C-alpha positions, 0 to 999 in steps of 0.5 A: 496477501500481494500488493493492490495492483496501482490501477485500484489505486489510483485517485484523481488528483489534478487540483491537487498538482500544483501545490501538493509538492511546491515550487521545488518540484514543478515540472520545466514546460516543454519537456515531452520524455520523464524517465524515473529509477527508484530502488527500495531496501524494506527490512523487517526485524527480527522477532524478539525471542519470548514472541516466537516458539524456536529460531531466530525470528528473522523476517521479510527482506524485499529488495525493489528496481521500479523502473517509470517512461513516460512519453508525450505524443502530440499535444493531447496524449501521454504514454507510461509504462511502469516496470517493478521488479522485486526480490523477497527473502527470509520468514513470515509468520505462521501460526500462533500457538499458546505456551506454557502460561498461555500466551501467544507465540509466534511460530515462523515459516523457516527461512524457505521464503525465496521468491521475485515479482514483476509488475509491468503497468501501462497506460495511455491518457488523452487530455484536452480542454479541461477533460482527460481519459486514461486506459491502464493495463497491468500484468503482475507474476511471481512463482506462485502468484500472477495477476491481470488487471485493468482501470479506466478513468476520467475527470473534467473541470468545472466552468469556474476551472477552481473544481476537478471531478473525478472517478475510475473503474479497476479489475484485477483476475489473480491465479494463485498456486503456491509453491514455496517447498516444506511450507503447508498451504490449504491451497493448491490452484485457485483465483479470485478477483476484484472489482474497485469504482472510485470517485474524486471532488478535488477544490482550489479554494485559493492560490495556496489552499487545495483539497481533494475527499475520495470515496471507494468501494471494492469489492474481492470474490475467491479465495481471500484466505493466506495459503502459507499461514494457519491456526492453531486448535487448542483441543486439537493440539493440532493446527487448520489451514487459513481459513476466511471468507471468499468475499470481502467488500471494501470502503475507504473515504480519503480527504486531502489537505494541500497548502503552500506557505509563501513566507515559509517557502514550504508547502503543508501536506495533510490526510485522513482516511477512513476504512470499512470492511465487512470483515468488521474492520474498520481502520483510520490514517492519518498522514502530515508532512511538510515539503520545506523548500532552500532555494529552487532546487533543494526540498526536504519534507519530514513526514509523520503517520498514525495508523489504528485499526480493529479486528476482523470478526473471525480472527483470534490468536489461536482457537479454544475449539472450531468455529461451526463457521470453519473461518481461521485467522491468526493473521498479524494483519487482521489483528487490533493493533496501531502503527506509527511511522516517521520519514524524512525525504530530501529532492534535488531538482537541477538541469532537467534531472531530479535526484531523492533519497527518503527514509521511513521507520515503522513501529507496529503495537497495541498502544497505538490502537484508538481502542484496547486491544485484550491481546497482541498478537506476537507477529506485529511488524516493525520494519525501516525501508529506503530508497532512492531515486533518479528523473531524467526529463527531456 
């Protein structure tokens, strides 16, 4: 599945801005141009030999370059452009089949997948007297996939100036044209779309504490399968194309707490997210981070995240016989599992410049899930991601 459009992930967070970063991230007044660059290196661990049918189990490597330009135009208007360039290579899980003992083992696609992705998002925001409105448009494209998206967002402060209400609508129209050489595909050309609506409430509780809660709803329609994946049917000793329902409705609830501790000169970030969809996937995410200032220029932020989800109603590692509804998927992302990750970032501010480093280690396992997982999907992913960022303000 491709990454969701940034326009569909926006959250109104203006009431949190003053506390979420702590003193070390405060923006100087009077700067009307901002230029950002970030490089990220994402590397998935190879699968252990006992979890793959043959080969090395090597997986994806992704290198990402992100550029951002923000320009104020007068006292009320801000224009921004975000460009993302990615190169992807390696292999990915194709399907799962039983070994001689009936345990699931992963069949990989082979190291034949290479792709490049470009994503451009532009937006215009107008803000005045505690009210704001934003219009965003974007395009994302790679060899076998393209998407056009747009979003409108609004927000306003209540009379007490301690409460901010935000809302947004987003839409994405996607085209899928599988073209990865010899990799089997379940479709030659197809379409899908996604529409999102969200509402957010943010409240400054006191001089050092703010909270925000956001509810969002997304409706997907069209081809929602993965054209490069298959599912194994035991009694046929063969595979069928990955097949999923042509609709998906998702609801998520995100709550954030930001609290600044003056004595420690640090801020606590605590987030909880609940997710549910009509594929019967329920998920929980807890995210904690401590943003510690060291003087006026340096901030170090260690963080941890825990995630757990249940499985989609049609998911199986492999199938003894075809389902009566025709659905079939052994995609590990639809399986029951849990994950934990730890990250560490450091940010320096100096003379209108900002530089940052970040590293994250992510590991997934049934042992981290809330409920008991009867059979582990052998394609669960572990990865490392490191990034370097630079920001200039003029």
